[in-house]
N, C-alpha and C positions, 0 to 999 in steps of 0.2 A: 469557609471550607466547602469544597465541591462534593457532589454526591458520591463520586468515586472514592474520595478520601474518607467520607463518613462510612462507606460500605467496606472500608479496609483495603481498597484497591487503589493504589497510587497510579495515576495515568502514566503510560509508558509510550515509547516510540520505537518503530521498526523502520529501518531503511533497507530496501531490497533492490536487487538487480535480477531480472528474470531473463534467462538465455534460452535459445532454441528458435523454433518458428513461432515468434510471438508478436511480429508486426504484420499488419494486413489481415488479421484474423479477429479483430474486435477486442483485443486483450485489454486496452485501456478502458473501454466502456465496461467490460467485464469487471475490472478492478474497481472502477468508480461505483458501479451499481452495488457490488458486494460490500464495499467499504461503507456506503451510505446505509445499506441494510443492517450492517453491524454497528452503526452509530459511531464510525470512525471519521476523523478529519485528516486532511493532508492533500497530497497530489500524486499524479502519475503522469509519465511522459515517455515517448519513444526516444531512444538514444541513437546517435549516428552510427554506432557499432552494431545495430540490429537488436539490441537488448531493450527491455522495458524497465524503467527505473521508477521507484515510488518511495514515498515517505508517508507513514500513517501514524496517527496518535490516537490513544484511547485506552480502554480497559484491557489489561493483559490477556484475558481469555478471548476477547474479540480479536485481538491482534494475532493470537495463535491460530484462530479459525481462518483469518485472512491468509496467513502464511501457508496453511494446509491447502487452501484452494489455489494459491499461486502455483503450487507444485503440480496441480492438475490442469489448470487453465481452462479456457472456454473451448467449445467444440471447434475444431480446425487448428488449434494450437498444438505444438509439440514442445513441451518444456523439457530441456535437458539439464538445467542447473538453476538453482535459486540461491543467491548469496544474500544472507540476512545479517544485519547488525542491529542489536538491541541497545536501547539507551533510554534516558529519562525524557519525558515529554517536555516540550518547550512552551506549549499553550499558545502558539502563534497562529494557528489555523482556525477559521470559523466554519469551514465546510470541506468537502472533498472534491477536488477539481482535476480536470484533464488539462495539462499544460503542454505548450509547444516544446519541442526539443531544444529550442534556443533560450529557454528561460535561464535565469541565473541562480536557481536553487531556492532556498527558503527566503 
C-alpha cells in the first residue's frame, strides 16, 4: 500500500490543455518545475495548435494546486483557457518530464 493510500488519498490524474500565449514563454519549464515541487509525476509538451498539453499524477490536493497555477501561468504568458479532465492515476510515470510535441502520449 502506498503512502497516499495509507493517508486516505488515492492518487489521481489530471490531463490538461492550456490555451493562449503559452508557447515561447517558458510555460513547459514552469509546469515541470511546479510539478516537481508539488511531488507530481507525468509530462508536458507543446502542441502544434499552439497549446500546451500535460498529464500529471499524484495527490489530489497537489493536482488542484497545479491546475490553479496553470490558469495563471508564468510571467509573459497569457492563459485564455484551461481544459481539464480528471481521472484515476495509472502509476506509469517515475518523474515529470518535458516531452517533444511529436511524442506518442503515455
